[in-house]
C-alpha positions in Angstrom: -2.8 43.3 -0.7 -3.7 46.6 0.9 -5.9 49.5 -0.2 -3.5 51.0 -2.6 -2.7 47.6 -4.2 -6.6 47.0 -4.6 -7.0 50.5 -6.1 -4.2 50.1 -8.6 -5.5 46.7 -9.7 -9.0 47.5 -10.0 -8.2 50.7 -11.8 -6.2 48.6 -14.4 -9.0 46.0 -14.6 -11.4 48.8 -15.3 -9.4 50.3 -18.1 -8.9 46.9 -19.6 -12.7 46.0 -19.4 -13.5 49.1 -21.3 -11.1 48.2 -24.1 -12.6 44.5 -24.0 -16.1 45.7 -24.2 -15.4 47.9 -27.4 -15.8 45.0 -30.0 -19.2 43.8 -28.2 -20.4 47.6 -28.5 -19.3 47.8 -32.2 -20.9 44.3 -32.8 -24.3 45.4 -31.3 -24.3 48.8 -33.0 -23.6 47.1 -36.6 -25.6 43.9 -36.0 -28.2 43.1 -39.0 -29.9 39.7 -38.9 -28.3 37.7 -41.8 -31.9 36.3 -42.5 -34.9 37.9 -40.7 -36.9 35.3 -39.0 -40.7 35.9 -39.1 -41.3 34.1 -36.0 -38.7 36.0 -33.7 -38.7 39.3 -32.4 -35.8 41.5 -33.9 -34.9 42.8 -30.4 -34.7 39.1 -28.9 -32.6 38.1 -31.9 -30.2 40.8 -31.5 -29.8 40.0 -27.8 -29.2 36.3 -28.8 -26.6 37.4 -31.3 -24.8 39.6 -28.8 -24.8 37.1 -26.0 -23.2 34.6 -28.6 -20.8 37.1 -29.5 -19.8 37.9 -25.7 -19.3 33.9 -25.1 -16.9 33.8 -28.1 -15.0 36.7 -26.9 -14.9 35.2 -23.3 -13.5 31.9 -24.7 -10.7 34.0 -26.3 -10.1 36.1 -23.3 -12.0 35.7 -20.0 -11.1 39.2 -18.5 -14.7 39.2 -16.7 -13.8 35.9 -15.0 -10.5 37.3 -13.8 -12.0 40.3 -12.4 -14.8 38.2 -10.7 -12.0 36.1 -9.5 -10.1 39.2 -8.1 -13.2 40.6 -6.4 -14.0 37.1 -4.7 -10.6 37.0 -3.5 -9.8 40.6 -2.4 -13.4 42.1 -1.4 -12.1 42.0 2.4 -9.4 44.4 1.5 -12.2 46.9 0.4 -14.2 46.3 3.3 -11.2 46.6 5.7 -10.1 50.0 4.2 -11.0 53.4 5.9 -13.8 55.4 4.3 -11.5 57.7 2.6 -9.5 55.0 1.0 -12.7 53.4 -0.4 -13.6 56.7 -1.9 -10.3 56.9 -3.7 -10.8 53.3 -4.9 -14.3 54.3 -6.2 -13.1 57.3 -7.8 -10.3 55.5 -9.6 -12.7 54.2 -12.2 -15.7 56.5 -11.9 -17.2 57.3 -15.2 -16.1 54.1 -16.8 -19.8 53.0 -17.7 -18.6 49.7 -19.1 -16.9 48.6 -15.8 -19.6 49.8 -13.8 -22.1 47.9 -16.1 -20.2 44.8 -15.2 -20.3 45.5 -11.5 -24.1 46.0 -11.6 -25.3 43.7 -14.2 -22.9 40.7 -14.0 -21.0 40.5 -10.9 -23.7 41.6 -8.4 -26.4 39.3 -9.8 -23.9 36.5 -9.8 -23.5 36.9 -6.0 -27.2 36.5 -5.5 -27.3 33.3 -7.5 -24.5 31.9 -5.5 -26.2 33.1 -2.1 -29.3 31.1 -3.4 -27.4 28.2 -4.0 -25.1 28.1 -0.9 -26.6 30.1 1.7 -23.1 31.4 2.5 -23.2 35.0 3.9 -19.9 35.6 2.1 -21.9 36.3 -1.0 -23.9 39.0 0.7 -20.5 40.9 1.4 -19.3 40.4 -2.0 -22.6 41.6 -3.6 -22.7 44.6 -1.4 -19.0 45.4 -2.1 -19.9 45.4 -5.6 -22.6 47.8 -5.3 -20.7 49.9 -3.0 -18.0 50.2 -5.9 -20.7 50.8 -8.6 -22.1 53.7 -6.5 -25.1 54.6 -8.4 -23.0 55.8 -11.3 -25.0 54.5 -14.1 -28.8 55.4 -14.7 -30.3 52.0 -13.3 -31.0 52.9 -9.9 -34.1 50.7 -9.8 -31.6 47.6 -10.6 -29.6 48.6 -7.5 -32.6 48.6 -5.3 -33.8 45.4 -6.8 -30.3 43.8 -6.0 -30.2 45.2 -2.6 -33.7 43.9 -1.8 -33.2 40.5 -3.4 -29.7 40.0 -1.4 -31.6 41.1 1.9 -34.6 38.7 1.2 -32.3 35.7 0.0 -30.2 36.0 3.3 -33.4 35.9 5.3 -34.7 32.7 3.5 -31.4 30.9 4.7 -31.8 32.1 8.1 -29.3 34.9 8.0 -30.1 38.4 9.4 -28.3 40.7 7.1 -29.1 44.0 8.6 -25.7 44.2 10.4 -23.9 43.4 7.2 -25.8 46.1 5.1 -25.0 48.4 7.7 -21.2 47.6 7.9 -20.9 48.1 4.1 -23.1 51.2 4.1 -20.5 52.8 6.6 -17.8 52.4 3.9 -20.0 53.6 1.0 -20.7 57.0 -0.4 -23.2 59.3 1.5 -23.3 61.6 -1.4 -26.4 61.7 -3.8 -25.5 61.2 -7.3 -27.0 62.9 -10.3 -28.4 59.7 -11.2 -30.8 59.0 -8.1 -31.7 61.4 -5.4 -30.4 59.0 -2.6 -26.7 57.8 -1.8 -25.7 54.2 -1.9 -25.1 54.4 1.7 -28.7 55.5 2.4 -30.1 52.8 0.2 -28.3 50.0 2.1 -29.3 51.5 5.5 -33.0 51.9 4.6 -33.6 48.8 2.4 -35.8 47.3 5.2 -38.1 50.3 4.6 -38.3 49.8 0.7 -41.5 48.4 -0.7 -39.4 46.2 -3.1 -38.2 44.1 0.0 -41.8 43.1 0.7 -42.3 42.1 -3.0 -39.1 40.2 -3.0 -39.9 38.3 0.1 -43.2 37.2 -1.2 -41.6 36.4 -4.7 -39.2 34.1 -2.8 -41.8 32.6 -0.8 -43.8 31.8 -3.7 -40.9 30.2 -5.6 -40.2 28.1 -2.5 -43.7 27.0 -2.5 -43.6 25.7 -6.1 -40.2 23.9 -5.6 -41.6 22.3 -2.5 -44.7 21.1 -4.4 -42.6 19.8 -7.2 -40.3 17.8 -4.8 -43.2 16.7 -2.8 -42.4 18.4 0.4 
């Protein structure tokens, strides 16, 4: 697959995902608890109901799984493309908030979990690819910063020096500030080491490791 093939496929997936998300959005907007539970928060009850609805929809049509598989298998096409080709790929679905939400809130966090479990740097590349594609298009810049920091800190915990990987993907990412956040995704990747979140994330992961080591008797 080349850059144009990647563009066409991800553009098609983005359009499909927007349609796939519509029933979920309607369910969430119209949800009324069948019987209010005095021992549960209404917001949590809504979240649980929506999560169950999503699971049922994925049982019928696991589009998110197919998109994840596509990104897992073809992220190197994006990383091997010229910066102008990467820009065209991003522009092919820009403004599709449903798909951008998927990249930021499902696929990218999934790469962190897999990096935690495996220690394989391939998940750093895949996670950064997702953030480069999302490109600060939705109004959750703090989530992007957290994902960047956790990817970096988790890599370090596994003995990986991720600075070069971050700089490589940054070079293919947009250097334009968006209306969502006064910093480009390229700059965020290049300067993650200077962000206070990274220090917090390192301390958090060290704390978690200490707890796990204590439980396992290390």
